N, C-alpha and C positions, 0 to 999 in steps of 0.2 A: 831221277837224276841226282847227282850228288850236290852238296851245298857249295862246293867250290865253283860249280857251273854258274850259280847265282852271281858270284862276285865277278867271274870272267865276263859274263854277259853284260854286266853293268858297265864294263870298261868301254863298251861300244856305244853307250848313250852319248848324245851330243850335249845334253844339258843335265844338270843335277839339281837335287833338292825336292823335298815333298813336305808333308806335314810333320814328319819326324826329323827331317834334315840330315839323314845319314848319307854319306858319300864314301868313295874309295880313292885313296891317293896311291899312285904307282911310282915306284922308283926302281933303280937298277938291282936292288937286293931283294925286295919282297913287296907284297901288296897288302896294305892294311886299310881298315875302315876308320874314317875320321868324321868328326863333326864338321859340317860345311863351313862353319865359322872359322876353322883353322886353315882352310885351303885358300891359297892366294890365286892360283890359276885354275879356272873352272875346267880347262881342257885336260887337266891331269886327274880328274876325279870321275867316279861313276856312281849312279844312284842305286842304293841298296834298299830302297823302301818297299820293294815288291815283297808281298807275303810269301813265305816259303811254300805255302799251300798252292800257290799258283805255278810253281816250277817243279814240284814233286808230284808226279802223277799218282803215286801209290800211298802217300802219307798225308792225311787231312788234319792231323793234330798238331803239326808244327815241323820244324826242321829235324831231320834224322840225326840221331846221336851216334850212328855207326861211323867208324873210320873208313875213308874211301881214298884209294890212290888214283890219281889222274895223270895221264900222260901229258907232258909239258907241251907236246905238239898238237894236243886236241884229240888224242886217241880215246876210245871208249873204255869204260871201266870193266873190270873182270867180274867174275861171278860171286865175289864176296870174299875170296881167299887171297886178296892182294896183300903184298907185303907192306906193312905199315910200321913205321918207327914206333918203338915202345914209349918214346919220350913224348908224352902229352897227346898221343893219338886218341881222338874222340873225346878228350876231356873238355869240360866246360870251365872256362876261367873268367871270373868277373873282372871287368875293366874298371877304370876310375869312375865311370858313370853309373855303375851298378848293373850293367847289362851282362849278358852271358857271351863269352868269347869262346868259339870252338877253333881248335888248331888242327890242321890237316897237312900231312907230308905230301909233297908234290914231286913226282918222278921227273927226271931229266929227259931230254929228247932222245937220249941213247937207250932209254928204258931202264936205266939204273937209278937208284935213289940219289937225288940231288942234294946238294948242301943247302940249297935255298929253300926256305919254308915260308909260305904266305899265311898270315893270320887273318881269319874272317870274323868280323864283329857283327853278330846278328841282332837286329832291333827287336824290342819286345812286341809280342802279339797284341797286348792290351794294356790299358791303364786302369780301366774301371769295368765292372761287370756289364755295363751297357755296351761296351765294345765287343762283347762276346755273344750278344743276342743272336740265336739261330732260328727264331720264329717257330720253334718246336715247343708246344705247350707241355709236352711230356718230358722235358728236361729242365733242370734248374741250372742256369748259366752263371758262371763266375769267372773271376780273374785271379790267378794265384801265381805270384812271382813272375808276372809278365806273360803268362801262358793262359789260354782259355781252357776252362773246365766245364764239361756238360754232363751233369749227373741225372740219371733217370729218376722220375718221381711217380707217384700213384694218384695224381690229381684227376679232376674231371676234364673232358675234352669233347670235341665233336668230330665225328668221322666223315662229315660232309654228306651223310645220307639222312634226309628228312624223315625217313621211315623208321629210324631207330632212336631210342632215348636212353639216357643214363650211360653214355659212352665214358670209358675210363682209360687211364694210361697204364700200360703194362710193358716193361722192358723198353722204355722210351718210344713206344708205339701206341697209337690211339686205337683201342679195341672197341668194336660196335657193341652197343647194349641190346636190350630187348626191343622187339618190334612194337611200335606204338599202336594204340587202339583207335581206329578211325570211325567206330560206330557212333553216329550222332543221334541214335534212338529215334530217327524219323523214318517211318515206313515208306515215305514218299521219295526217298533218295536211295541210290545204289552207292555204297561206300567202298572206297579203295584207297591205296597209297601210292604216290609218285615220289621217287627218290629225290627229285628236285623240288617239286611243289609241295610235297607232304600230303596230307589227307585231301581226297577229292570226293565231293558228294554230288552226284548227277541226278536230276529229277527223273521220276518214272511215272507210269500211268497205272499202277497197281490199284486193286481195291483196298479200302482202308476203313477205319472207323474214326469219326471225329469226336468220340466219347460223348456224343449227344444222342440219348436213346429216343429222342423225338424225331430223328431223321432216319432215312433208309436209303440203301444203295449208295453209300459214300464212295468217292473215287479220287485218286491222286491227280494233281495238275500243278505244274510249276513248283514242285517240291512241297506242296501243301495238300492237306486232306480237305476236299471240297464237300460240304454237306449235301446229301441227297434230298428227296422230297419229304415233307412232313408226314408223319403217320396220322391216321384217322382215329380219334379217341372217343367219338360220339357213341354212347350206349343207349340212346333213344329214351332214356329215363328222365322225365322233366324234374325229378326230385334229386338229381345229382348234377353237380357242376363239373363238366369234363374239362380236363387240361392235361398238359404233358410236362413232366419234370425231366430236364436233360439227364439227370442222374438216375431216375427211376422209371422212365417211360410214362404210360397213361395213368392219370389219377382221376378217380370218380368220387368227389367229395359231396356228402349229403348237404342239401341247402334248404332254405326256408322260402323258396320262391312260390308264387301262386301256381295252382294246378286245378285239374277238373276231376271230381270224384265220380262223375257219371250221373249225378242226381240233379235234375233241373230245378228242384225246390231248395237247393242250397247255393249260397254265393260266398265268395271269399275263401274258397278252398285253398289250403296252404300246405306245402311240404314240411315235414318234421325231420329232425336230425337222424331219425332211424331210416330215412330214405323212402317213406311212404307218404301218400297224399291224404291229408286229414280234412274231413268235411268242414265247411265253414258254417256261418249262421244261416238261419232260414231266409229264404228269398223274400224280399219286401214286395208284395203284390198290391200295395196301396196305390190306386190310380188318382188319389186326391179328389175323388168325386164322392161327396157325402151321400149321394143318391144311389150308390152301389155298395153291395156287401162283397168284400174281396177275400179270396182264398187261393190255395195252390194245389194243383193236381200233379202227381208225379209223372203222369203221362202227358196231360194237356198243358201243364204249367199253370200260370195265373188264370183265375176265373173271376168275372165281375158280374153279379146278379143285381138287378134293379130292386129298390126298396121305396117305402113311403115315409121316410123319416123327415123330421124338421131339418131345415138347412138354411143356408144363406147363399143367395144368388150373386153376391158381390156387388149388388146395386143398392146404394144407400137410400135410394128413393122408393124402395119397396119395403113392406112390412109383412110379418107372419109368413115367411117363405116356407114351402113344403115340397117334398120330392114327388114327381109324377113322371113316369116313363124315363127314369134315370136322369131327370133334369129338375132343377130347382127354380121355383117361381113364387111371387108374392103380390100383395095389394099395394097401390100407390100411397106414399107418405103425405101427411098434412103439415104444411110448413108455415102457416100464418101465425106470427107471434103476438098479434094484437097491438103492436106498437106503431104509432104514426111516424116515428123517426127512423123506421127501417123499411127497406124494400125486400120482400120475401120471395125465394125461389128454391129450387132443389138441384143439387149437383150429384150425379150417380156415384161419383168417387167419394164425396164427403157428406152427402145428405143435404139437409136443409141449410140454406144460406140466407142470412138476414143482414143485408148491407145497410150501413148508416146513410141517412140522407140529410139535407139541409132545409127541410121544410119548416114553416112557422108552426108554433105550438103554444100551449099554455102550461105553465108549471104548477098551476093551482094556487099561486100566491098573488093577492091583489096589490101588493106593494112593489111588484116588479113590472117593468114595462118592456114590450118588444121581445118576448121570449122566442127562442129559435133552437131547432134541432142541431145537435153536434155530438159526434161519436156515438150515435144511436140513442141519445137521450135528449130530453127537453131541457135546455140550459136556460136559467133565469136571465132576464134582461137587466137593464139598469134599474137601481132602486129609486123609488119615488123620493125626491128631494124635499126635505122639510126645513125651513129656516130656523137657526138656533141662536141664542144669546150667550154671553160669558157665564160660565158655570151652569148653563141650562142646555139640556139635550132635547131636541124635538125630533121624534121618529114616527114612522108610518105604522099604523095598526089597522088591519082590514081595509086598507086603501085610504086611511085618514091620518093627518099629522097630529101627534100627541106629545106635550112637553113633560120632561122628567128632570126635577131639580136636585135629585140626590145621586143621580148616576155618576156625576163628575166630582163627587166629594173626594178630597185629598189629591185632586189632579192639579198640576201647576196651571197658573193663570197670570194675567197681566192686570195689575191694579192701577196702572197709569202713573205711578210714582217712580221717577227715574232713580231714586235712591234705594228702591226695593231690589233686593237681590233674589228673593224667593217669595212667591205668593201662591196660595192654594185655595181651591174652591171648597166652600162649606155651605150646604143647603142653598145653592143657587147664587151665593155671593163669593167675591174674590177677596180674600183676606191676606195681609202681609204676614209672612212668617219670619223673615230676616231682612236686614237692610245693609246698605253699603258701609263698610268700615273705612273711615278716613284716618290714616296714620302716615304722616310725612317722615317718621323716624326721628323727629326732633322732640325731645322731652320738654323743650322750652316753649312749645306752642300747644293750643287746644284746638282740635279739628272738629268740623261738622260737615254735613252734606246738604246741598241745595236740591230740593225735590223737583224743582222745575228744570234744572239744568243737569242734575246728576253729578255735578262737580263738587270736589271737596274744597273747603276753605279753612284757613288756620288763623288763630288769634294769639299774639304773644302772651306768655305767662312767666312771671318772675318769682313764683313761690315754689317752684319745683327744683329739687336737686338733680344734678346731671353729671355726666362723665364725658370729658372731651375726647377720650381715646388716646390721649398722651399719658403714658405710664409714668412720666416724670413730673406730674402735678398731683396734688391732693386737695380735697374739699372744693371741687369745681362747683360753679353756680350759674343760674340762668340770668340773662340780662338782655332786654330788647329782643327776645325770641332766639337768642343764641347762647351756647354754653361757653362760659368763660373759665379759663384754667386758674386753679388755686396756686398756693405756694409749692415749691419743690420739696420732695421727700428727703429724709436724712439717709443717705446710702453708706455712711461710714460704719464698717463692721469692726473697727478698732483692731484690725489685724495688720501689722506692719509689713507682712509679706504678700499682701494683695493690693491690686490697683482697683479702687472703687470708682464707679461711675453710674450713669443712668442712660438707658436706651428707650426711646419713645414707644417702641413696640413691645418691649418686655420688662421695662422698669430697671431697678437697681441691679448691677452686676458687680462681681468681685473676682477679677482675674488674678491668678497666681503670678507673682513676680518671678523672673528667671532664677533658677537655683544658683546660689552663690552670692546673691544680692545681700549687702549688709543690712542688718536689722538691729533691734535694741539689745538683744542678748547674743548675737552671733551672726549667722548667715541664714538666708532663706533656703529651705529644702521642702519641695512639694507643697508650697504655700504656708509652711509653718517656720517660725523663727527658732533655730536650735544651734547648739554648739557641736560641730562634727567631731571635735576632740574628745568630747565626753567629760572634759574638765569642768566647764561651766564657771570658771573664775579666772582672774588675771594671773595669779601666781599660786597654783595649787601646791599644797604640801602632799607628799606621798606617804601613805601609811602602808606598811609591809606586812604580809601574812605568809604563812607557810615557810617560815625561816628554816634553812637547811644548810648543813655543812657539806659543801661540794667536794672537799678533799684538799690534799696538800701536795705541793711540788717541792723537791729538795728532801733534806733529812731532818732529824729531830735534834741536831746539835744546837748549842747556844740557848740564850734565854728568850722568853716570849716578849715581843715588842708591842708597841701600841697598835690599835686597830686603825686602819686607814680607810675612810669612807667619805661620803658627801652629805651636805645638808639635806633636810627633808624636801626642799624645793628642787633639788638636783638629782641626777642619776650619774653612775660611774660610766664614763665614756672612753677611758684610756688609762694606760700605765706608763711609768718611766723607770728605767734602771740605770744606775751609775756604775760604770766600769773604769773609773779614772785611776784605780790602783794598779791596773795592768795585769791583774791576775786572772782575767777572764771569768771572774765571779762577781756577782752583784754585791755591792757594798751599801747600797741605799735604794729604796723603792719610793716612787711618787705616784699618788692617785690623782687622776684627772677627772673633774666634775663638770657637768653641763646641764642647762635648762632645756626642757622639752617644749616644743611648740608644734601646732598643727595648722597648716595653711587652709584657706577656704576650699581648695579642691581635695582636702583630706591628706595632703602630703605631710608626713611627720619629719621634723628637723630638730637637730640638737646644736646648741651653741655653748662653747667652753666658757665656764665662769670662774673656776678656781682650781688650785692644786693643793695636795697635802703630802708632805714628805715624811718618811720614816727616819729613825736615827741611823747612824753609820755602824759598820761592823766593829767588833771589839779590837782587832789587831791589824787589819789591813789599812783602815782609814780611807779617806777619799780626798780628792782635791776640790775644795770649795769653789775654786776659780773656774772649774769646768762645769758648764751648764748641762744638767741632766737631760738627755734626749727623751722625748715623749713619743709614745706610739698611741695615736688617737683613732678611734673608730670613725667611719664615714658619718656624715650628718644623718641623723635619724636612726643611728645604731648605738648599742650599748654593750658593755663587756658581759659575756655569758660563759667564759671558760678560759683556761690556760693550757698550753702544752710546753714541755721542757725536757731536757736531758739531765739525768741525775749523775753527778760526778762523785765518785767515791761513795761514802756513806751519808754525806750531809749536803754538800754544795750542789748547785744546779746552774745550768747555762742553756744557750740556744733556746730562748723563750719565744713562744708564739702566742699572741693575744687573739682569742676567738671572740668575734663581734657578732651580735644578734640584731636583726632588724626589728624595730619597735612598731606596734600597731597604734591606732588612734587612741586607744585606751591607756597607752604607756606600757603594755605588756609585751613580752617577746613573742613575735609572730611565728617563730620556728625556723626562719631563714637565717643562715649564718655564713661567715667568711673568716679566713685566717689572715692575720697581719704579723709578719715575722719581725721581731725586735732586732734592730741592727746592732752590730758590735759585740755579739755574744756567741761566736762560733765555739764549738766544743764537741766533746764526745761523752757517751754515757748511755744509761738505760732510758728509754722513752717513758714519759709520764704525761697524763692528761686528766684534767678535772673539768666538769661542765655542770651548768645549772640545769634544774629540771624544766620541763615545758612551762612557758609563760613567765618564769622567774628570770631575774637579772641579778648580776653581782651587786651586793649591797656594800660590803667592805671586805678588806684583807687584813689578816693578822700575820705579823712578821716574826721570824726567829733569826737571831743574829749571834754568831760566834766569831770565828775568824772568817768573815765573809757573810753574805746574806745566805743563811743556810736553808731557809724554807719560807714558803708563803702558803697560808691556809685561806681558801675562798669561801665566803658565806653568801648564800643567795636567798631571795625572797620574791614574792609576787607583789608588784607595785599597784596601788590603788589611789587615784587622785582624791584629795580631801580639800574641800573649799570652806571648811568651818571658819566662821568669822569674816567671810568675804562676800561681797555682792556677787550674785550669779550673773556674771557678764563673760563675754568671750573676747576681751581685749587682746588676749595672748594669741589668738588664732587669726586676727584680721591683718 
């Protein structure tokens, strides 16, 4: 049918709108398709959302692009040769929404071309490739300019037959592949293929082999090969071990089992690995009867002939056994041991038995009484008692008592003296060897022992020197039996740094006083009086060694001025510069001196004592009313260097005093710090002079022209000198 039919049919719908929202609006002039949002009266529109494929019986790809004439009264179309206006017939015209608009001439009811032309707006078939899916795996579906496109591909597919495999696409159709192989390699199934089920394996009852060569007559059952009966591998050879290997059938392996070689006179016959029966050892025909001679006959076997050899009948109560008629017999044994202390008998198993008894007997000694049998022997009774005295032994000889006075020599005895501690026998007498020692531990008594009581007694003695045990007395003496203490010892060690005293248990002691305690020449350190400063006198003079010229700041202009330094008892601790002329150059220099002291804890301090000023400059002069400012090092520090800026060829400014920390010996310890001199700002080349290690500034030499042109610093190592003074440490306390 023609596209115009779609639009006319849509006019008959009672409601409009679908997912795309396309509708038709009818008026007296023409019929156009509009967006439903532009229509005010729903009764004037028709739904154009039906796909053209649903109204065109012959075209599945979309609306026909051929021009078609339709009678206004609903007449059928012609055979394709209808008259169509050339103006826009069959043309696609994009509307304002980007859709394709086809225009078609419509004939009037009279059959002639009418002036009225209706414009049909066709909605797009698709928006995305998903809208064009045709469920055909052999096409690639797409959407191009609102129309679906289905292109044939050469991919894999399935033709719905389970008996083919490797199906492929050809000309947008799925072509079957090759037939699949349903052989499951099981002889107990009949294999086939069903187009729906695929491979089918039905059990059978055919004969089969279970691959076990030890079974016979195997048969199929329930899809499996069931083993038949086991085969018989017995070869009746005792020297082979018969078995069956599933992969190789019967196996007859040579063994080493016992066998019979057919000879009755051998035993222990045994198979060898060659598979034959090897004879064993000769058969033992010994019947354990000493009265037979044993041998073996290959026919009769063992033979036992009677003899007359000596033998043993196994009865310990017979002697001299001999064989007779294949039996052993002997004479009765004699078991009397001649002892009165045993009961004699014979046991066939062990022979003679002599059991001890408890009869009375005599041991043959006249000095024993009531002898009696015990353990098969005659045991002596009690010895005859003979009375003895101290250091004398009385013993029995042949039934009589006899005294022996030497037997107890050197044996301890009791002499009846209670003060005897040891007595020994000598030729029948008890003699004292040692007596009791009486010592009450008191050297002021004389002790002795009372032999009747054995107790010690003491008598006072006043002639013996003694010791009381108190280490704080000397020359102790005895009086009325007691030790009296003498005078006290002299515990003074003449050391001012020890505390002297006396302890009763140990005597004199000398404990060190705390470090820092004042003493005669200084302070105590580890029990000795010393001066921590190393000076050793109240006001030491310093001697200087290793003098050196440390250098100059400024230039060489002007004449050489006086040396500025300190007295021998002081050190240089600071400098002053006069800038009262307003030229920013020094016109006068002042040396600051101080005395050095050391505190008990070793802290070094300095105290200013005096100043020394240089002369003024030749042309600038200075204002005497202005006090020269001084730059002084911290306490315990002295001058060890200078820094400055050189102005022009001679003058200097921006001075910095370098201070060095002093040790307890007065020498520079190496630690330093800078002090900037106020009131001398300026510019120029930097200069610096410094003393060598341990040295300090001793004095300065000035040069003056029009201004303080230069300063030369001289350094030396200070050493305290106490010549002519008592060695005391008054300065450090």
